[in-house]
N, C-alpha and C positions, 0 to 999 in steps of 0.2 A: 321600407318600400320606396321605390323610386317614382318619379313623375312619369306617368305613362304616355305613350304616343296614342293619339285618338284618330279614329276614322269614322265618318258618318256616311252611311249609304244614302246617296241622293234620291233613290227611288223608294226604299223602304223606311228610311229614317233610323235604321238600326245603328246603334253606337258601339264601336269596338274599341276597347282600351287595351293596349299591349304594353307590358312592362314587367318589372321584377317585384316580387313580394315575398313575404315569409316572416315567420316568427323568430328566425335566427339567421345568421350568416353561415354558409353561403345562401343567397337568395334563389328563389325559384322563378322561372320565366313562365308567363301565362297571358292568356287573352280572355277578357271578359266581354261577352256579347249581351248588350242591353237593349230591350225593346224600345221602340219609339215612344210608347206610352208607359205607364206604370206597370212594372213587372207583376204578374199574378202568381208566379211560382218560380222555382229555380231548378237547375240541373248541374251536376258536376260530372264532367267527362274525364274519366280515368284511362288515359292511353297506356301504351306498353312502353318498352325501352328498346334502344338500339335499332336494329333493322325493322322490327315490328312497329316501332314508333313512326319511322319514315313511311312504311307501307300503308298505314292507316290514317296518316295525317290529314290528307285532303278530305276523306270521308268525315272526319271529326269536325273539320272546319265547316263543311256544308251542313252537318247536323246542328252545329251551334247556331248558324245563321237561320236555319229553318225554324228552330225552336224560338229564337228571338223574334222572328216575324209573327209567331203565334202568341207572343206575350209572355214568354218564359225566359228569364235571365239565365245565362250559362257561363260557367267557368271551365276553361280548358287550362292545362298546365303541363310542364315537363318536370319530372322528378329531379332532385338534386343529383348532379353528376351525369345527367343524361340530357340529350337534346340541346336546347339553348340555355338551360339553367346553369347557374354557377355551381362550382364544386368539382372535386375530382371524381373519377369513376369509382373510387373506393367508397363513395357515399351511397352507392346503389345497393340496396337489399330489400327484401320483401317487407320487413318491418318498417324501413325508412319510407317505402312507397305508401304504406298504410298511413303513416304519420303525415305524409304530404297531402293526402286527401282531406284530412281534418283541417289543415292549414288553408287549402283551397276553399273549403266550405266557409271558414271564417272570413277569408278575403271577399268572397261573394257577398257575405252578410254586411260588409262595409258599404256595398253599393246599393243593396236592396233589402228591404224587410219583407220576407215571404214566409208563410206558414208551412208550405210543403216544398220539399226538395227531393228530387229523384237522382239516381246515379246511373251512369253508363260506363261499362268497362269493356275494353278491347284486349283480347288475348290475355297476356299475363296481367294486364290491368284489371281483369275481372276479379282477381283476388282482393285487392284493396277496395274495389268498388263494392263487393259483396260484404266485406267486413264493415264498411261504413253503413250500408243499408241495414245490416244486422243490428246496429246500434240505434236505429231509428225505425221501429216497427211501423209498417205501412208505407214506407218509402218505395215508390216504383223503382225497379231495377231492371236494366237492359244489359245483356251480356252478348257482345259481338264475338263470335267464334271463340268461346271460352275454352281455355286449357283446363282439363279436368284434374290433371295431376301436374305439379310444377316440374317434375322430372322430365316431362314431355318437352319443355322449353329447351333444356340443354341437350337433350337427344337430337332435336332438330338442328341446334347449333353445330354439334359434332358431325352430324350427317351431311349438312350443307358444306362444312369445312372440308370434309372428305371428298365430296363430289367436286368442289372447286379445285382441289389439288389434282384430281384425275384429269379434269379438263385443262388444267394448266400444265399437264405433263410433269407434275412434281410427284414425289413419293408421298402418298397419303400417310398421315399420322394416325395410328389406331386410337380409338376412343379411350381405351384403358391407359394409354400413354399420356393423353391429354389430361385425363383426370389426375394421374400421378403428378404431372407437372403443376397443375393448378394447386394441388395440395402442398407440394414441396417448394414451389417458387412464389406462390401467392397469387399468381395470375397467369392467364394465357391470352394470346391474340388469336381470334378466329373470325373469318369472313369480314375482316376490317374493323372489328370491335374488340375492346378489352373486357374480359370477364375475370372478376376477382374471386378468390376463395371465399371472401365474406358473402358475395352474392350467391355463389354456388351453394354454400352451406345453408344459406337462408331459404333455399328452395327445397332442400331435402325433406321428403316425407309429407309434403303439403298436398292435401286433397280438397278440391273445391266443395265437395258434398258435406264435408265436416263443418263448414260454416253454416250458420243458421239464419237466413233472412226470413224470420218468422213473421207471419201476417203480411208479407210483402207481395205485391203483384210482380211477377218476374217474366221477362220476355227473353227467351233463348234464341239467338240468331246464328245458325250454322253457316259457315262459309265453306261449302263443299261437303262431302260425305262425312257424317258424324253420327254418334249414337248418344243421346242424352237421356235415355230411358232410366238409367240408374240414378242419375242426378235428379231428374224430375220426380221419381218415386220417393227418394230420400227427402227432398225439400217439401213435397206435398204432405208427407207424414208430419213434418215439422210445422205445417200451417201455411206454407207459401202457396200462392195461386200461380202456377207455372203454365206458360204458354210457349209455343214455338212458332217462329216466323222465318221463312226462307228469304234471305236477303241477297245472297250471291252464290254463284255456282262454281266459283274458283277459290283456291287457297294456295297462295304463292308467297308467303310472308318472307321466306329466307332465300328464295332462288334468285340470286343476283343477275342471272343471265336474261331474265324476263323483262322486257321493256315495260316501263310504267307509262301508260297513256294518260292524257288529261282526263280527269274523271267526271268533270261537270256534265258532260253530255252522254255519259255511258248509262244505258238503261238499267244495268244491275245496280249501279251506285244510286241512281235516282229512286229505284224501288226500295233500296236499303234505307236511305235517308228519310224518304217520305213516310214509309211504313213505320220506322222507329219514332219519328217525330209525332205522327198521329196517335200512336199508341201512348206515348208519354203525355201528350196534351190531354187526352181523354181521361187519364188517371190522375193527373195533377190538378186539372181545372174542373173536371166533372161538369156539373150543371152551371159552373161559372164560365165555361169555355165559350 
C-alpha cells in the first residue's frame, strides 16, 4: 500500500484518501470516503470496467460523498488492469473482479471498524457486488442497472463496435468474426478498449439470478426500460427482500457519440444518488441513524 493523497472538504469535513492498495502486486487504485465523525457503517462500491467505468464514475463519486456525509465510510476502487489500477488488461476477469471486492473490504477495515457493510454494484460490477453480499447475509445490496446475464455485456460491445464502424464509414466486422478472433488471437480491440479471451471466457454462462443474496435487502435501480420480474421472483424465493427504485431514464453506457454533461446539477443524477444513499443509510444505521 502506498501513502495516499488526502483531501478534506472544508464544508462537510469529509476526508477522502486516494491511493494504491492491495494484497498483492499489481496494486489497485481506490478512494476511501471517511465521515467527519466516527463512521457508523461502511459501503463498498463495485464499479464496472472500460467504458462502463467511465460512464458511471461521477455518479459513484457523488454517492460516496453523500454516504460519508451521513456517517457511512465508503470504499471505491478500480479492478486490476482497468481504470487507474496497476496491471495489464489481461488481469481483468469476473473472478478477479470478485477477488478485488474482498480486498477493498479489507482495505476499508484498516480505516474503520464497523459492524455493518453494504455493497453497491454498477452494471457488470453487480456480479462481484452480489457475490460479496451473498457471503454476508443481511448486507444491504444496491444494483445500478444490473446486467442479468454476462453475455449481454459483450453483445453491447460488439453492437457498439459495429455502429461505430458504420458511422466512420468503415466496413463493420461481424460479431461472429470478432468472437473467432478473440479465441484465435487471444484479444480484440473494440470501441477503444482491449478485451481478452480470459475476460470473454469468464463471462460465459453467468446469470445474476443464480447468485443468492439470502436474507439481504436488495434495491434494484433500472437505468431505462428493463424487466427484473424474473430476478425479483428468484431472489425473493431465496429469502432476499427486493425493492425497485427508478433512478434514471437513460441508458447510454457504450454510445461514444453521446456527450457526457457535468452530472452534479442533473436532476436524474441527484435523484439517483439521494435515493440510493437514503435507502442504504436507513438499512445500515436503522434506529442508530
